[in-house]
All heavy atoms as an XYZ file, in Angstrom:
687
protein
N      63.776   -105.379     52.663
C      63.660   -103.943     52.657
C      64.806   -103.372     51.835
O      65.964   -103.652     52.080
C      63.715   -103.437     54.100
C      63.662   -101.953     54.186
S      63.341   -101.372     55.866
C      64.990   -101.219     56.480
N      64.471   -102.572     50.831
C      65.513   -101.966     50.007
C      65.640   -100.493     50.352
O      64.683    -99.823     50.711
C      65.174   -102.130     48.524
O      64.049   -101.356     48.196
N      66.854   -100.003     50.269
C      67.094    -98.590     50.521
C      67.713    -97.973     49.290
O      68.380    -98.650     48.497
C      68.034    -98.380     51.721
O      69.279    -99.035     51.436
C      67.437    -98.951     52.992
N      67.456    -96.695     49.129
C      68.022    -95.988     47.993
C      69.495    -95.707     48.271
O      69.837    -95.221     49.359
C      67.262    -94.670     47.805
C      67.613    -93.954     46.548
S      66.463    -92.614     46.279
C      67.463    -91.261     46.826
N      70.378    -96.036     47.339
C      71.791    -95.777     47.574
C      72.046    -94.267     47.621
O      71.444    -93.499     46.889
C      72.498    -96.410     46.372
C      71.451    -96.494     45.320
C      70.143    -96.632     46.031
N      72.904    -93.864     48.539
C      73.238    -92.449     48.665
C      74.375    -92.144     47.699
O      75.430    -92.755     47.750
C      73.645    -92.114     50.117
C      74.084    -90.666     50.228
C      72.502    -92.415     51.065
N      74.117    -91.219     46.791
C      75.145    -90.794     45.844
C      75.414    -89.314     46.070
O      74.716    -88.647     46.836
C      74.676    -91.012     44.395
O      73.549    -90.165     44.145
C      74.299    -92.458     44.148
N      76.378    -88.783     45.364
C      76.708    -87.373     45.539
C      75.579    -86.463     45.056
O      75.512    -85.307     45.439
C      78.009    -87.043     44.803
O      77.837    -87.286     43.420
N      74.663    -86.999     44.228
C      73.567    -86.167     43.740
C      72.305    -86.304     44.600
O      71.325    -85.620     44.361
C      73.247    -86.530     42.286
O      72.784    -87.856     42.223
N      72.309    -87.194     45.609
C      71.158    -87.356     46.485
C      71.095    -86.173     47.440
O      72.087    -85.819     48.069
C      71.262    -88.663     47.288
O      71.346    -89.754     46.385
C      70.047    -88.848     48.179
N      69.917    -85.563     47.542
C      69.736    -84.416     48.416
C      68.845    -84.827     49.580
O      67.721    -85.266     49.370
C      69.092    -83.271     47.627
C      69.062    -81.910     48.275
C      70.481    -81.395     48.507
C      68.322    -80.938     47.381
N      69.359    -84.731     50.788
C      68.591    -85.076     51.977
C      67.621    -83.945     52.312
O      67.859    -82.792     51.958
C      69.535    -85.354     53.140
C      70.502    -86.526     52.919
C      71.500    -86.617     54.057
C      69.739    -87.828     52.765
N      66.512    -84.254     53.004
C      65.498    -83.225     53.278
C      66.037    -81.970     53.959
O      65.712    -80.858     53.543
C      64.506    -83.958     54.181
C      64.631    -85.389     53.790
C      66.085    -85.578     53.463
N      66.839    -82.102     54.995
C      67.349    -80.913     55.672
C      68.327    -80.133     54.799
O      68.457    -78.919     54.941
C      67.983    -81.272     57.015
C      67.013    -81.695     58.117
C      67.757    -82.026     59.406
C      65.953    -80.651     58.365
N      68.994    -80.828     53.868
C      69.867    -80.130     52.923
C      69.041    -79.268     51.981
O      69.447    -78.153     51.626
C      70.706    -81.124     52.123
C      71.752    -81.835     52.941
C      72.479    -82.907     52.157
O      71.872    -83.550     51.281
O      73.677    -83.091     52.421
N      67.886    -79.764     51.576
C      66.999    -78.986     50.709
C      66.500    -77.749     51.446
O      66.501    -76.644     50.902
C      65.818    -79.831     50.232
C      64.794    -79.096     49.380
C      65.431    -78.553     48.116
C      63.631    -80.006     49.049
N      66.075    -77.917     52.696
C      65.624    -76.770     53.488
C      66.768    -75.768     53.647
O      66.573    -74.560     53.534
C      65.070    -77.220     54.861
C      64.674    -76.017     55.702
C      63.877    -78.157     54.686
N      67.982    -76.258     53.879
C      69.149    -75.387     54.034
C      69.392    -74.558     52.772
O      69.753    -73.390     52.848
C      70.382    -76.222     54.375
C      71.576    -75.367     54.739
O      71.440    -74.504     55.637
O      72.641    -75.538     54.123
N      69.166    -75.145     51.610
C      69.340    -74.425     50.345
C      68.302    -73.321     50.169
O      68.484    -72.427     49.363
C      69.258    -75.383     49.153
C      70.472    -76.262     49.000
C      70.307    -77.178     47.803
C      71.530    -78.015     47.593
N      72.593    -77.316     46.897
N      67.213    -73.388     50.928
C      66.132    -72.393     50.828
C      66.353    -71.174     51.708
O      65.560    -70.231     51.644
C      64.793    -73.040     51.185
S      64.290    -74.306     50.025
N      67.394    -71.168     52.544
C      67.639    -70.013     53.407
C      67.863    -68.784     52.535
O      68.624    -68.818     51.571
C      68.829    -70.265     54.352
C      68.446    -71.334     55.379
C      69.273    -68.979     55.050
C      69.539    -71.702     56.340
N      67.139    -67.729     52.853
C      67.208    -66.492     52.079
C      66.192    -66.430     50.956
O      66.070    -65.405     50.294
N      65.452    -67.517     50.742
C      64.461    -67.584     49.663
C      63.053    -67.609     50.236
O      62.842    -67.912     51.408
C      64.659    -68.856     48.830
O      65.938    -68.896     48.279
N      62.076    -67.341     49.378
C      60.669    -67.441     49.761
C      60.286    -68.909     49.852
O      60.777    -69.744     49.083
C      59.771    -66.751     48.725
C      60.042    -65.282     48.539
C      59.678    -64.433     49.714
N      58.242    -64.276     49.830
C      57.632    -63.726     50.853
N      58.324    -63.273     51.875
N      56.328    -63.615     50.896
N      59.432    -69.220     50.817
C      58.987    -70.596     51.015
C      57.508    -70.578     51.405
O      57.057    -69.685     52.105
C      59.866    -71.302     52.085
C      59.581    -72.790     52.122
C      59.740    -70.662     53.434
C      60.638    -73.594     52.857
N      56.761    -71.540     50.879
C      55.326    -71.687     51.156
C      55.197    -72.874     52.098
O      55.652    -73.968     51.779
C      54.581    -71.929     49.850
C      53.118    -72.151     49.998
N      52.336    -72.536     48.946
C      52.279    -72.051     51.048
C      51.085    -72.668     49.351
N      51.036    -72.372     50.633
N      54.554    -72.659     53.245
C      54.435    -73.695     54.263
C      52.960    -73.984     54.514
O      52.183    -73.061     54.775
C      55.110    -73.258     55.579
C      56.583    -72.954     55.297
C      54.950    -74.318     56.651
C      57.283    -72.237     56.412
N      52.587    -75.255     54.428
C      51.224    -75.675     54.740
C      51.257    -76.305     56.122
O      52.036    -77.222     56.390
C      50.695    -76.663     53.680
C      50.695    -75.983     52.313
C      49.292    -77.151     54.061
C      50.366    -76.887     51.160
N      50.407    -75.772     57.009
C      50.388    -76.190     58.400
C      49.308    -77.248     58.641
O      48.378    -77.394     57.857
C      50.114    -74.975     59.292
C      51.058    -73.807     59.065
S      52.751    -74.182     59.513
C      52.584    -74.262     61.282
N      49.407    -77.955     59.759
C      48.409    -78.966     60.136
C      47.053    -78.353     60.445
O      46.034    -78.998     60.289
C      48.891    -79.748     61.364
C      50.039    -80.675     61.095
C      50.429    -81.413     62.354
C      51.621    -82.317     62.119
N      52.053    -82.976     63.351
N      47.014    -77.100     60.885
C      45.764    -76.467     61.305
C      45.092    -75.684     60.169
O      44.380    -74.732     60.423
C      46.012    -75.556     62.499
C      47.006    -74.465     62.186
O      47.512    -74.356     61.082
N      47.288    -73.639     63.165
N      45.327    -76.060     58.918
C      44.720    -75.433     57.742
C      45.154    -73.988     57.519
O      44.483    -73.251     56.817
C      43.181    -75.513     57.791
C      42.689    -76.945     57.698
O      43.372    -77.748     57.037
O      41.635    -77.256     58.272
N      46.249    -73.588     58.129
C      46.841    -72.288     57.813
C      47.947    -72.516     56.803
O      48.550    -73.588     56.752
C      47.445    -71.632     59.056
C      46.436    -71.104     60.030
C      47.130    -70.379     61.161
C      46.119    -69.900     62.178
N      46.754    -69.195     63.294
N      48.190    -71.503     55.988
C      49.305    -71.535     55.053
C      50.118    -70.276     55.267
O      49.561    -69.200     55.505
C      48.806    -71.652     53.620
C      48.045    -72.955     53.404
C      47.671    -73.210     51.963
O      48.466    -72.869     51.072
O      46.584    -73.760     51.742
N      51.420    -70.412     55.202
C      52.327    -69.314     55.495
C      53.320    -69.177     54.352
O      53.871    -70.173     53.878
C      53.051    -69.564     56.835
C      52.024    -69.566     57.965
C      54.149    -68.552     57.069
C      52.566    -69.955     59.301
N      53.527    -67.943     53.928
C      54.540    -67.644     52.918
C      55.481    -66.619     53.520
O      55.036    -65.608     54.075
C      53.900    -67.093     51.629
C      54.983    -66.704     50.623
C      52.957    -68.117     51.008
N      56.783    -66.894     53.457
C      57.757    -65.954     54.005
C      59.153    -66.280     53.523
O      59.376    -67.262     52.810
N      60.083    -65.442     53.922
C      61.493    -65.646     53.589
C      62.146    -66.402     54.736
O      62.111    -65.958     55.886
C      62.200    -64.293     53.380
O      61.528    -63.588     52.340
C      63.652    -64.490     52.992
N      62.733    -67.546     54.419
C      63.360    -68.402     55.424
C      64.692    -67.796     55.864
O      65.590    -67.595     55.039
C      63.579    -69.809     54.863
C      64.214    -70.829     55.785
C      63.338    -71.078     57.009
C      64.460    -72.136     55.044
N      64.787    -67.480     57.167
C      66.033    -66.939     57.717
C      66.899    -68.021     58.339
O      68.122    -67.906     58.343
C      65.731    -65.865     58.770
C      64.990    -64.621     58.285
C      64.745    -63.674     59.447
C      65.756    -63.928     57.181
N      66.270    -69.071     58.879
C      67.026    -70.145     59.505
C      66.103    -71.211     60.057
O      64.886    -71.034     60.102
N      66.698    -72.340     60.458
C      65.942    -73.464     61.008
C      66.883    -74.315     61.851
O      68.102    -74.160     61.786
C      65.297    -74.302     59.896
C      66.289    -75.079     59.082
C      66.514    -76.423     59.336
C      67.012    -74.473     58.074
C      67.435    -77.151     58.597
C      67.932    -75.187     57.322
C      68.140    -76.519     57.585
N      66.285    -75.224     62.643
C      67.095    -76.137     63.445
C      66.797    -77.584     63.046
O      66.082    -77.829     62.071
C      66.887    -75.900     64.943
C      65.467    -76.178     65.407
O      64.676    -76.768     64.649
O      65.148    -75.810     66.561
N      67.343    -78.539     63.794
C      67.170    -79.961     63.469
C      65.732    -80.438     63.604
O      65.366    -81.480     63.074
C      68.068    -80.835     64.342
C      69.537    -80.704     63.981
O      69.827    -80.263     62.849
O      70.386    -81.037     64.824
N      64.904    -79.689     64.331
C      63.489    -80.044     64.493
C      62.617    -79.327     63.462
O      61.401    -79.383     63.527
C      63.011    -79.699     65.907
C      63.794    -80.396     66.971
C      64.776    -79.729     67.679
C      63.571    -81.738     67.249
C      65.513    -80.370     68.663
C      64.300    -82.385     68.230
C      65.274    -81.707     68.936
N      63.251    -78.629     62.540
C      62.614    -77.840     61.484
C      61.749    -76.710     62.068
O      60.791    -76.280     61.473
C      61.834    -78.717     60.471
C      61.511    -77.922     59.211
C      62.622    -79.955     60.078
N      62.115    -76.246     63.281
C      61.563    -74.985     63.749
C      62.165    -73.926     62.834
O      63.354    -73.988     62.515
C      61.966    -74.708     65.203
C      61.420    -75.757     66.148
O      60.263    -76.149     66.074
N      62.277    -76.229     67.034
N      61.354    -72.979     62.379
C      61.821    -72.040     61.362
C      61.652    -70.597     61.795
O      60.658    -70.248     62.427
C      61.039    -72.244     60.070
C      61.234    -73.579     59.454
S      60.358    -73.659     57.902
C      61.237    -74.994     57.150
N      62.607    -69.777     61.415
C      62.515    -68.339     61.575
C      62.241    -67.755     60.195
O      63.013    -67.996     59.254
C      63.809    -67.767     62.158
C      63.844    -66.270     62.390
C      62.764    -65.851     63.392
C      65.211    -65.839     62.876
N      61.116    -67.040     60.067
C      60.694    -66.479     58.786
C      60.554    -64.971     58.898
O      60.156    -64.444     59.934
C      59.347    -67.071     58.350
C      59.305    -68.580     58.139
C      57.857    -69.045     57.997
C      60.097    -68.976     56.927
N      60.853    -64.297     57.795
C      60.770    -62.844     57.705
C      59.774    -62.475     56.614
O      59.553    -63.270     55.690
C      62.169    -62.304     57.366
C      62.260    -60.809     57.421
O      61.593    -60.206     58.274
O      63.027    -60.240     56.618
N      59.185    -61.288     56.698
C      58.258    -60.786     55.671
C      57.173    -61.831     55.391
O      57.058    -62.359     54.298
C      59.033    -60.424     54.411
C      58.163    -59.757     53.357
O      57.138    -59.152     53.730
O      58.496    -59.860     52.166
N      56.385    -62.129     56.413
C      55.468    -63.263     56.415
C      54.040    -62.835     56.080
O      53.568    -61.798     56.534
C      55.485    -63.948     57.803
C      54.483    -65.068     57.881
C      56.881    -64.436     58.126
N      53.372    -63.676     55.290
C      51.939    -63.553     55.061
C      51.305    -64.867     55.473
O      51.716    -65.931     55.018
C      51.616    -63.261     53.581
O      52.352    -62.109     53.161
C      50.130    -63.006     53.385
N      50.308    -64.777     56.373
C      49.602    -65.959     56.863
C      48.202    -65.977     56.256
O      47.498    -64.981     56.294
C      49.508    -65.898     58.386
C      48.769    -67.054     59.002
C      48.608    -66.883     60.500
O      47.793    -66.045     60.908
O      49.317    -67.572     61.235
N      47.831    -67.112     55.673
C      46.516    -67.286     55.057
C      45.745    -68.313     55.872
O      46.253    -69.393     56.149
C      46.656    -67.794     53.621
C      47.447    -66.874     52.725
C      48.829    -66.990     52.627
C      46.820    -65.894     51.976
C      49.560    -66.149     51.805
C      47.542    -65.052     51.143
C      48.914    -65.188     51.072
O      49.630    -64.348     50.253
N      44.523    -67.965     56.244
C      43.692    -68.880     57.019
C      42.284    -68.877     56.443
O      41.682    -67.823     56.253
C      43.658    -68.448     58.482
C      42.876    -69.379     59.366
C      42.923    -68.966     60.831
O      43.363    -67.857     61.132
O      42.503    -69.775     61.667
N      41.764    -70.071     56.154
C      40.392    -70.190     55.677
C      39.466    -70.285     56.874
O      39.627    -71.154     57.725
C      40.231    -71.420     54.777
C      40.978    -71.252     53.471
O      41.013    -70.166     52.915
N      41.584    -72.315     52.986
N      38.512    -69.363     56.952
C      37.545    -69.327     58.045
C      36.147    -69.414     57.447
O      35.982    -69.229     56.237
C      37.676    -68.022     58.852
O      37.304    -66.926     58.012
C      39.083    -67.820     59.378
N      35.131    -69.670     58.263
C      33.754    -69.694     57.742
C      33.347    -68.371     57.079
O      32.519    -68.346     56.177
C      32.903    -69.963     58.984
C      33.827    -70.663     59.918
C      35.186    -70.091     59.660
N      33.974    -67.274     57.511
C      33.669    -65.967     56.932
C      34.433    -65.712     55.629
O      34.164    -64.742     54.937
C      34.009    -64.850     57.929
C      33.185    -64.870     59.197
C      33.714    -65.868     60.216
O      34.936    -66.092     60.289
O      32.882    -66.452     60.928
N      35.410    -66.539     55.321
C      36.237    -66.356     54.121
C      37.705    -66.448     54.474
O      38.073    -66.815     55.584
N      38.545    -66.105     53.520
C      39.986    -66.185     53.730
C      40.478    -64.962     54.497
O      40.215    -63.830     54.121
C      40.707    -66.264     52.388
C      42.224    -66.302     52.539
C      42.912    -66.169     51.229
N      43.103    -67.493     50.655
C      43.664    -67.700     49.483
N      44.025    -66.704     48.735
N      43.822    -68.921     49.045
N      41.204    -65.222     55.588
C      41.794    -64.140     56.382
C      43.288    -64.092     56.075
O      43.981    -65.115     56.116
C      41.567    -64.391     57.870
C      42.165    -63.287     58.725
C      41.824    -63.375     60.189
N      41.889    -64.745     60.672
C      41.276    -65.154     61.768
N      40.528    -64.324     62.461
N      41.390    -66.398     62.172
N      43.775    -62.913     55.776
C      45.187    -62.713     55.446
C      45.804    -61.807     56.499
O      45.286    -60.728     56.785
C      45.343    -62.095     54.039
C      44.745    -63.037     52.987
C      46.814    -61.803     53.750
C      44.692    -62.457     51.601
N      46.915    -62.276     57.097
C      47.605    -61.519     58.130
C      49.055    -61.317     57.709
O      49.733    -62.276     57.335
C      47.567    -62.283     59.475
O      46.218    -62.624     59.779
C      48.158    -61.470     60.596
N      49.524    -60.069     57.771
C      50.927    -59.753     57.465
C      51.700    -59.656     58.776
O      51.233    -59.032     59.735
C      51.025    -58.427     56.714
C      50.323    -58.411     55.382
C      51.211    -58.963     54.330
C      50.562    -58.737     52.957
N      51.348    -59.267     51.899
N      52.872    -60.273     58.819
C      53.722    -60.258     60.007
C      55.153    -59.930     59.588
O      55.600    -60.340     58.506
C      53.697    -61.624     60.702
C      52.310    -62.136     61.118
C      52.369    -63.620     61.421
C      51.811    -61.359     62.309
N      55.882    -59.224     60.446
C      57.280    -58.904     60.136
C      58.171    -60.134     60.236
O      58.958    -60.425     59.337
C      57.813    -57.825     61.080
C      57.189    -56.470     60.814
O      56.770    -56.216     59.675
O      57.115    -55.665     61.762
N      58.014    -60.881     61.346
C      58.896    -62.019     61.608
C      58.175    -63.004     62.519
O      57.432    -62.594     63.408
C      60.161    -61.499     62.303
C      61.351    -62.392     62.194
C      62.600    -61.713     62.734
O      62.671    -61.504     63.956
O      63.493    -61.406     61.931
N      58.384    -64.306     62.291
C      57.792    -65.317     63.175
C      58.786    -66.457     63.401
O      59.674    -66.707     62.587
C      56.470    -65.909     62.627
C      56.688    -66.644     61.305
C      55.399    -64.871     62.508
C      55.493    -67.476     60.889
N      58.596    -67.129     64.517
C      59.291    -68.380     64.824
C      58.232    -69.461     64.744
O      57.257    -69.446     65.487
C      59.918    -68.339     66.216
C      60.604    -69.621     66.672
C      61.740    -69.989     65.736
C      61.124    -69.459     68.091
N      58.391    -70.383     63.812
C      57.384    -71.392     63.509
C      57.808    -72.735     64.106
O      58.947    -73.178     63.913
C      57.279    -71.508     61.986
C      56.154    -72.278     61.380
C      54.830    -71.635     61.749
C      56.304    -72.281     59.869
N      56.905    -73.392     64.847
C      57.180    -74.688     65.448
C      57.121    -75.775     64.367
O      56.104    -75.946     63.705
C      56.145    -74.970     66.543
C      56.432    -76.238     67.302
O      56.896    -77.230     66.740
N      56.141    -76.217     68.585
N      58.189    -76.513     64.197
C      58.273    -77.541     63.162
C      57.281    -78.677     63.320
O      56.943    -79.343     62.343
N      56.771    -78.922     64.540
C      55.790    -79.993     64.753
C      54.484    -79.750     64.014
O      53.725    -80.684     63.790
C      55.475    -80.149     66.249
C      56.524    -80.938     66.975
O      57.253    -81.713     66.379
N      56.613    -80.717     68.270
N      54.193    -78.509     63.685
C      52.914    -78.167     63.068
C      52.967    -78.067     61.549
O      51.976    -77.720     60.922
C      52.389    -76.858     63.658
C      52.138    -76.982     65.139
O      51.614    -77.983     65.605
N      52.531    -75.978     65.893
N      54.116    -78.364     60.956
C      54.280    -78.250     59.507
C      53.863    -79.549     58.828
O      54.276    -80.632     59.229
C      55.738    -77.902     59.148
C      56.086    -76.525     59.698
C      55.958    -77.966     57.641
C      57.546    -76.157     59.562
N      53.020    -79.428     57.793
C      52.634    -80.575     56.983
C      53.483    -80.666     55.723
O      53.943    -81.745     55.363
C      51.146    -80.468     56.579
O      50.356    -80.448     57.749
C      50.721    -81.630     55.709
N      53.687    -79.522     55.048
C      54.411    -79.549     53.774
C      55.137    -78.246     53.549
O      54.635    -77.176     53.902
C      53.424    -79.796     52.624
C      54.083    -79.939     51.282
S      53.009    -80.562     49.972
C      51.663    -79.428     49.991
N      56.324    -78.324     52.945
C      57.104    -77.162     52.566
C      57.191    -77.113     51.045
O      57.472    -78.128     50.413
C      58.527    -77.265     53.121
C      58.685    -77.394     54.621
C      60.140    -77.703     54.968
C      58.244    -76.129     55.309
N      57.006    -75.926     50.480
C      57.130    -75.748     49.042
C      58.209    -74.679     48.817
O      57.925    -73.486     48.932
C      55.801    -75.312     48.389
C      55.962    -75.188     46.895
C      54.681    -76.268     48.757
N      59.435    -75.093     48.511
C      60.504    -74.117     48.290
C      60.178    -73.214     47.107
O      59.694    -73.669     46.071
C      61.729    -74.986     47.983
C      61.405    -76.320     48.588
C      59.919    -76.465     48.447
N      60.430    -71.917     47.298
C      60.200    -70.961     46.226
C      58.753    -70.724     45.923
O      58.413    -70.051     44.957
N      57.855    -71.287     46.734
C      56.439    -71.199     46.443
C      55.810    -69.939     46.959
O      56.225    -69.387     47.962
N      54.806    -69.472     46.257
C      53.939    -68.405     46.724
C      52.554    -68.959     46.879
O      52.217    -69.986     46.293
C      53.933    -67.235     45.742
C      55.021    -66.204     46.071
O      55.334    -66.040     47.257
O      55.536    -65.586     45.129
N      51.729    -68.286     47.623
C      50.358    -68.741     47.869
C      49.574    -68.677     46.573
O      49.541    -67.666     45.894
C      49.718    -67.845     48.930
C      48.334    -68.237     49.298
S      48.318    -69.817     50.127
C      46.574    -70.083     50.233
N      48.946    -69.801     46.175
C      48.112    -69.765     44.977
C      46.873    -68.911     45.215
O      46.399    -68.800     46.333
C      47.727    -71.231     44.756
C      47.918    -71.880     46.073
C      48.957    -71.099     46.807
N      46.379    -68.309     44.149
C      45.184    -67.440     44.269
C      43.954    -68.230     44.477
O      43.548    -69.159     44.141
C      45.050    -66.561     43.023
C      46.165    -65.548     42.911
C      46.320    -64.652     44.134
O      45.298    -64.203     44.696
O      47.442    -64.418     44.544
């Protein structure tokens, strides 16, 4: 088993998330929802506090868009984070 050597230029996942605080982030959830918001903070479990949030959900009737002021997101439900990302059209 080989491991990647840690150098000063290696960025660990939580360090990348930490660099995104104050920036817009696109989050893809396990339940087919996507969330775009400004990251205010997070913990070691990647539970996230987001501000100025837009939630996108695909339903049989079409795409539902919900605007929220602030949310606390459970890190267990996150599939992928896209730093600086906005929801594609």
